[in-house]
C-alpha positions as CSV (number, residue, x, y, z in Angstrom):
1,M,18.6,17.4,31.6
2,K,15.9,17.9,29.0
3,A,14.7,14.4,28.1
4,A,15.8,12.6,24.7
5,K,12.5,12.6,22.3
6,P,10.7,9.1,22.1
7,T,12.0,7.5,18.9
8,L,9.8,5.0,16.8
9,I,11.8,2.9,13.6
10,V,10.0,2.3,11.0
11,A,10.8,-1.0,9.2
12,G,9.7,-2.3,6.4
13,G,9.8,-1.4,2.4
14,G,9.9,-3.3,-0.8
15,T,6.1,-1.8,-1.7
16,G,4.8,1.8,-1.7
17,G,1.9,0.1,-0.3
18,H,4.2,-0.7,2.7
19,V,6.3,2.7,2.7
20,A,3.0,4.4,3.0
21,A,1.9,2.6,5.7
22,G,5.2,3.1,7.3
23,L,4.6,7.2,6.5
24,A,1.4,8.0,7.4
25,I,2.6,6.1,11.0
26,A,6.0,8.0,10.9
27,D,3.4,11.7,10.4
28,E,1.4,10.8,13.6
29,W,4.3,9.6,16.0
30,K,5.7,13.1,14.7
31,K,3.3,15.4,15.4
32,R,2.8,14.3,19.0
33,H,6.9,14.2,19.3
34,G,8.2,16.6,16.9
35,E,11.1,16.4,14.5
36,G,13.9,13.7,14.4
37,S,11.8,11.2,16.3
38,V,11.5,8.7,13.7
39,V,13.8,6.8,11.5
40,F,13.2,4.2,9.1
41,V,15.0,1.3,8.7
42,G,14.5,0.0,4.2
43,A,16.4,-2.5,1.5
44,R,18.9,-0.9,-0.8
45,G,17.2,-0.8,-3.7
46,G,13.7,-0.6,-2.7
47,I,11.2,2.3,-3.4
48,E,11.9,3.2,0.1
49,E,15.1,4.7,-1.5
50,R,12.9,7.3,-2.9
51,L,9.5,7.5,-0.9
52,V,11.3,7.9,2.7
53,T,13.6,10.6,1.6
54,R,11.3,12.4,-0.3
55,A,8.6,12.9,2.7
56,G,11.8,14.3,4.6
57,Y,12.7,11.1,7.2
58,P,16.0,9.9,7.6
59,L,16.5,5.9,6.3
60,R,19.1,3.5,7.1
61,L,19.5,1.0,4.6
62,L,20.3,-2.9,4.5
63,H,21.9,-5.1,2.2
64,L,18.8,-7.5,1.5
65,G,17.1,-9.3,-1.3
66,S,14.3,-12.0,-1.7
67,L,13.3,-15.4,-0.8
68,K,10.3,-15.9,-2.7
69,R,9.8,-16.4,-6.3
70,V,13.7,-15.4,-7.2
71,S,16.2,-18.1,-8.0
72,L,18.1,-20.5,-6.0
73,A,21.6,-17.9,-6.5
74,R,19.4,-14.9,-5.2
75,R,18.3,-16.7,-2.2
76,L,21.4,-17.9,-1.5
77,R,22.3,-14.3,-1.8
78,T,19.8,-13.2,0.3
79,L,20.1,-15.9,3.2
80,L,24.2,-15.1,3.5
81,Q,23.3,-11.0,3.8
82,L,20.8,-11.8,6.7
83,P,23.6,-12.4,9.5
84,L,25.6,-8.9,8.5
85,S,21.8,-7.4,9.0
86,L,21.0,-8.8,11.9
87,I,24.3,-7.8,13.2
88,R,23.8,-4.4,11.7
89,S,20.1,-3.5,13.0
90,K,21.3,-4.6,16.1
91,L,23.7,-1.9,16.2
92,W,21.3,0.7,15.9
93,L,19.3,-0.4,18.1
94,L,21.6,0.2,20.6
95,A,22.6,3.0,19.3
96,I,19.2,4.5,18.8
97,R,17.3,2.8,22.2
98,P,14.2,3.4,20.3
99,K,11.2,3.7,21.6
100,A,8.7,1.5,19.8
101,V,9.5,-0.5,17.1
102,V,6.7,-1.0,14.3
103,G,7.4,-3.4,11.1
104,V,5.1,-2.6,8.1
105,G,6.0,-5.6,6.0
106,G,8.9,-6.8,3.3
107,Y,11.8,-8.3,4.4
108,A,13.8,-5.3,5.3
109,S,11.3,-5.6,8.5
110,G,12.7,-9.2,9.7
111,P,16.1,-8.5,10.9
112,L,15.2,-5.4,12.8
113,V,11.8,-5.9,14.4
114,L,13.4,-9.9,15.6
115,M,16.8,-7.7,17.1
116,A,14.3,-5.3,18.3
117,R,12.5,-8.0,20.8
118,L,16.1,-9.5,21.3
119,T,17.4,-7.2,22.4
120,G,15.0,-4.8,23.1
121,F,14.2,-5.9,27.2
122,L,17.5,-4.0,27.9
123,W,15.7,-0.4,27.9
124,G,11.7,-1.6,27.4
125,V,10.8,-1.1,23.6
126,R,7.7,-1.6,22.3
127,V,7.7,-4.0,19.3
128,A,4.9,-4.4,16.7
129,I,4.0,-5.5,12.8
130,L,1.7,-4.6,10.5
131,E,-0.2,-7.1,8.6
132,Q,-1.7,-5.0,5.9
133,N,-3.5,-8.3,4.2
134,A,-6.2,-10.5,4.4
135,V,-3.7,-13.7,4.6
136,P,-0.7,-12.9,6.5
137,G,2.5,-13.3,4.1
138,L,6.0,-14.9,5.3
139,T,7.7,-12.2,7.1
140,N,5.0,-11.3,9.9
141,R,3.8,-14.8,9.8
142,I,7.1,-15.4,11.1
143,L,7.6,-12.0,13.1
144,G,4.0,-12.2,14.9
145,Y,5.7,-15.1,17.0
146,F,8.2,-12.0,18.4
147,A,5.8,-8.8,18.4
148,H,4.1,-7.7,21.2
149,E,1.5,-7.0,19.5
150,V,0.1,-7.4,15.7
151,F,-1.8,-4.2,13.7
152,A,-4.1,-5.8,11.5
153,A,-5.9,-4.3,8.1
154,F,-9.1,-6.8,7.9
155,P,-10.4,-9.0,10.8
156,G,-10.7,-12.6,10.9
157,L,-6.9,-12.9,11.3
158,E,-7.1,-15.0,14.9
159,R,-6.2,-18.1,13.4
160,S,-2.6,-16.7,12.0
161,F,-1.4,-14.4,15.3
162,G,-3.6,-15.5,18.4
163,S,-6.4,-13.0,19.8
164,Q,-4.6,-11.6,22.6
165,K,-1.5,-10.1,20.2
166,L,-4.7,-9.6,17.7
167,V,-5.5,-5.1,17.5
168,L,-7.8,-4.5,14.9
169,T,-7.1,-0.3,13.7
170,G,-7.2,-0.5,9.7
171,N,-5.1,-0.3,7.4
172,P,-3.0,4.0,7.9
173,V,-2.8,6.1,4.4
174,R,-1.7,9.3,5.2
175,E,-4.0,13.0,6.4
176,S,-3.6,14.5,2.7
177,M,-5.6,11.0,1.6
178,R,-8.9,12.6,2.8
179,F,-12.7,12.5,1.9
180,Q,-13.4,15.9,0.7
181,S,-16.4,15.4,-2.1
182,P,-18.6,12.6,-3.7
183,P,-17.1,11.7,-7.2
184,S,-17.9,13.9,-9.8
185,L,-19.1,12.0,-13.0
186,K,-19.4,15.2,-15.7
187,P,-16.3,15.3,-16.6
188,F,-15.9,11.5,-16.1
189,G,-12.6,11.3,-14.5
190,L,-11.2,8.1,-14.9
191,F,-8.1,7.5,-12.5
192,I,-5.8,4.2,-13.4
193,F,-2.4,2.7,-11.7
194,G,-1.3,-0.9,-10.2
195,G,0.7,0.3,-8.0
196,S,3.5,2.2,-7.3
197,Q,5.7,0.1,-9.9
198,G,2.9,0.1,-12.2
199,A,1.2,-3.3,-13.8
200,Q,1.9,-4.7,-16.9
201,A,-1.6,-6.3,-17.3
202,I,-3.5,-3.5,-16.0
203,N,-2.2,-0.9,-18.9
204,T,-3.1,-3.9,-21.3
205,L,-6.1,-3.9,-20.8
206,V,-6.7,-0.9,-20.7
207,I,-4.8,-0.4,-24.0
208,E,-8.0,-2.6,-25.5
209,A,-10.4,-1.2,-23.9
210,L,-9.8,2.1,-25.6
211,P,-11.1,1.6,-29.0
212,H,-13.9,0.9,-27.5
213,L,-14.6,3.8,-25.1
214,K,-13.7,6.2,-28.8
215,E,-17.4,7.1,-29.2
216,R,-17.4,8.4,-25.9
217,A,-13.7,9.7,-25.0
218,A,-14.5,13.4,-24.9
219,E,-16.2,12.8,-22.2
220,I,-13.4,11.2,-20.1
221,R,-10.5,12.7,-18.2
222,F,-8.3,9.8,-18.3
223,V,-4.8,9.6,-16.0
224,H,-2.7,7.0,-15.8
225,Q,0.0,6.1,-14.0
226,T,2.0,3.1,-16.1
227,G,4.8,2.5,-14.1
228,E,8.9,2.8,-15.3
229,R,8.5,0.3,-18.3
230,D,5.7,0.8,-19.7
231,H,4.9,4.1,-20.0
232,E,6.1,4.9,-23.7
233,R,4.4,1.9,-24.9
234,V,0.9,3.2,-23.0
235,A,1.4,6.8,-24.0
236,E,1.4,6.0,-27.6
237,A,-1.7,3.9,-27.5
238,Y,-3.5,7.2,-26.4
239,R,-1.6,9.0,-28.8
240,N,-2.6,6.6,-31.9
241,G,-6.3,6.2,-31.0
242,G,-6.1,10.5,-30.4
243,L,-7.0,10.1,-27.0
244,E,-6.1,13.4,-24.4
245,A,-4.4,12.1,-21.5
246,R,-2.3,12.5,-18.6
247,V,0.1,9.3,-18.8
248,E,2.6,9.3,-16.0
249,K,5.6,6.9,-14.8
250,F,5.2,7.3,-11.3
251,I,2.4,9.7,-9.7
252,Y,3.1,12.0,-6.4
253,D,-0.2,13.9,-6.3
254,M,-1.8,11.0,-5.7
255,P,-4.9,12.3,-3.6
256,E,-5.6,15.0,-6.3
257,C,-5.9,12.5,-8.5
258,Y,-8.0,10.8,-6.5
259,Q,-10.5,13.8,-6.1
260,A,-10.5,14.5,-9.9
261,A,-11.6,11.0,-10.1
262,S,-15.2,9.0,-10.3
263,L,-14.0,5.8,-11.0
264,V,-10.8,4.1,-10.1
265,I,-9.2,1.6,-11.8
266,C,-6.6,-0.7,-9.3
267,R,-5.2,-3.5,-8.1
268,S,-5.8,-4.2,-4.8
269,G,-3.1,-4.4,-2.5
270,S,-4.4,-3.3,1.2
271,S,-2.3,-0.2,1.3
272,T,-4.4,0.9,-2.4
273,L,-7.9,-0.1,-0.9
274,S,-7.5,1.5,2.2
275,E,-6.6,5.2,0.1
276,V,-9.9,4.2,-1.9
277,A,-11.7,3.3,1.2
278,A,-10.3,6.5,2.2
279,V,-11.4,9.3,-0.6
280,G,-14.8,7.5,-0.7
281,R,-13.7,6.7,-4.5
282,P,-15.4,3.4,-6.3
283,A,-13.0,1.1,-7.8
284,I,-12.6,-1.9,-10.5
285,L,-10.8,-3.8,-8.7
286,I,-8.6,-6.6,-10.7
287,P,-6.1,-8.6,-8.4
288,F,-2.4,-9.0,-8.9
289,P,-2.7,-13.2,-9.1
290,F,0.8,-13.8,-8.3
291,A,0.6,-12.0,-4.8
292,A,1.6,-14.4,-2.0
293,D,-1.2,-16.9,-0.6
294,N,-3.5,-14.8,-3.6
295,H,-4.0,-12.2,-0.7
296,Q,-4.9,-9.4,-3.3
297,E,-8.0,-11.4,-3.9
298,H,-8.9,-12.1,-0.5
299,N,-8.7,-8.5,-0.1
300,A,-10.5,-7.3,-3.3
301,R,-13.5,-9.2,-2.0
302,I,-14.0,-7.7,1.1
303,F,-14.4,-4.7,-1.0
304,E,-17.5,-6.7,-3.3
305,K,-18.7,-7.5,-0.7
306,A,-19.4,-4.2,0.8
307,G,-20.4,-3.2,-2.4
308,A,-17.9,-0.8,-2.9
309,G,-16.1,-2.4,-6.1
310,I,-16.4,-4.6,-8.6
311,V,-14.1,-7.8,-9.2
312,M,-12.6,-8.7,-12.6
313,L,-9.5,-11.1,-12.4
314,Q,-6.8,-11.1,-14.9
315,S,-7.1,-14.4,-16.3
316,E,-10.9,-13.4,-17.3
317,A,-10.7,-10.0,-18.4
318,S,-10.4,-8.5,-21.9
319,G,-10.2,-5.2,-22.8
320,K,-14.3,-4.5,-24.4
321,M,-15.4,-6.6,-20.9
322,L,-13.2,-4.0,-19.3
323,A,-14.8,-0.9,-21.6
324,D,-18.5,-2.2,-21.7
325,L,-18.0,-2.2,-17.7
326,I,-16.4,0.9,-17.4
327,L,-19.5,2.5,-19.7
328,G,-22.1,0.3,-17.7
329,L,-21.5,2.1,-14.8
330,M,-21.0,5.5,-16.4
331,S,-24.8,5.4,-17.4
332,G,-25.7,3.4,-14.2
333,R,-26.2,0.4,-15.7
334,S,-23.7,-1.7,-14.2
335,G,-24.1,-0.3,-10.6
336,D,-24.7,3.2,-8.7
337,L,-20.9,4.6,-8.9
338,S,-22.4,7.2,-5.6
339,L,-23.8,4.4,-3.7
340,M,-20.4,2.2,-4.5
341,S,-18.0,5.2,-2.9
342,E,-20.3,5.9,0.0
343,K,-19.8,2.1,0.8
344,A,-15.8,2.7,0.2
345,R,-16.3,5.7,2.4
346,G,-18.0,3.0,5.4
347,L,-15.0,0.5,5.2
348,H,-12.4,3.9,6.5
349,H,-10.9,3.4,9.5
350,D,-10.8,7.2,10.8
351,R,-8.4,7.2,13.4
352,C,-6.0,4.5,12.0
353,A,-2.8,6.4,12.5
354,A,-3.5,7.4,15.8
355,L,-4.7,4.5,17.1
356,I,-1.6,2.4,16.4
357,V,0.7,5.3,17.8
358,D,-1.3,4.9,20.7
359,R,-0.4,1.5,21.2
360,L,2.7,2.1,20.6
361,S,3.2,4.9,23.4
362,V,2.2,2.6,26.1
């Protein structure tokens, strides 16, 4: 009889960053083991329903909410959903019998990773989690006790997980995110996005900056991902200002947009920063101030210290300040974009997904 393909379960989601990292790992696993060797487990209503399905991978969904920064009623509902999620996870694991399970973050990773560790000894499953941020989140802090290994995007997490379990891999990105050429300054490509769901605060800053950029707007190619809820407001601001721009609710051709960018304006989630490093693009980083344990600012400061980006805190920023910084970078007064690109590229881990799959295949 022909041996069954070794299967990987990728558990987690909730944000585009979690899903993007999971897809990078899945692509590498599939490259080695062939079609049908990866299954995703996510949460109903999460962005994984769109992105995983679009990538062609099977997806199983848990009914699971959130515990942080939500109402008491939703917290209680999530706690009531947990037992059923644990039971479903156990049944899926027993049916699939994967060789490895990796949690990539988000509440959906919790039940699956936990049950993999508690039941997987029956057939010898390898269980790991990926910590994408400089400060670990609640789910991963708990799962770190159960995982065989913790893959870390940033150094310095020994205090959270212990040095024996920790493997510094970087944060995986898909092969389509690759450096092709240094950023062009003519025309000047400005790529603005706030993560998979958009960022209203970044959108507002850019809207306020547009009048200050108008004199040089003919030199700038604007590409702006707004998120679903803010699309019309942002598109109207460009129209009212007489500025040509590509304004989208969600952008799927991210590699092409990065490649055309001279400068990126974005949040500083780990997956975003890993893509910025992979494509070697200078960035103005505006951390989400309400991220758990302020991890986005910690992430951004690592890039700023390396000379790969400039941090602008949302609480201190204004549209004019953003416009002045953009114009200063265009002219070279506020920094050398070519040098920033080089420094960003230096933060990229080339074999990240391959190293993770190596470890999962042990």
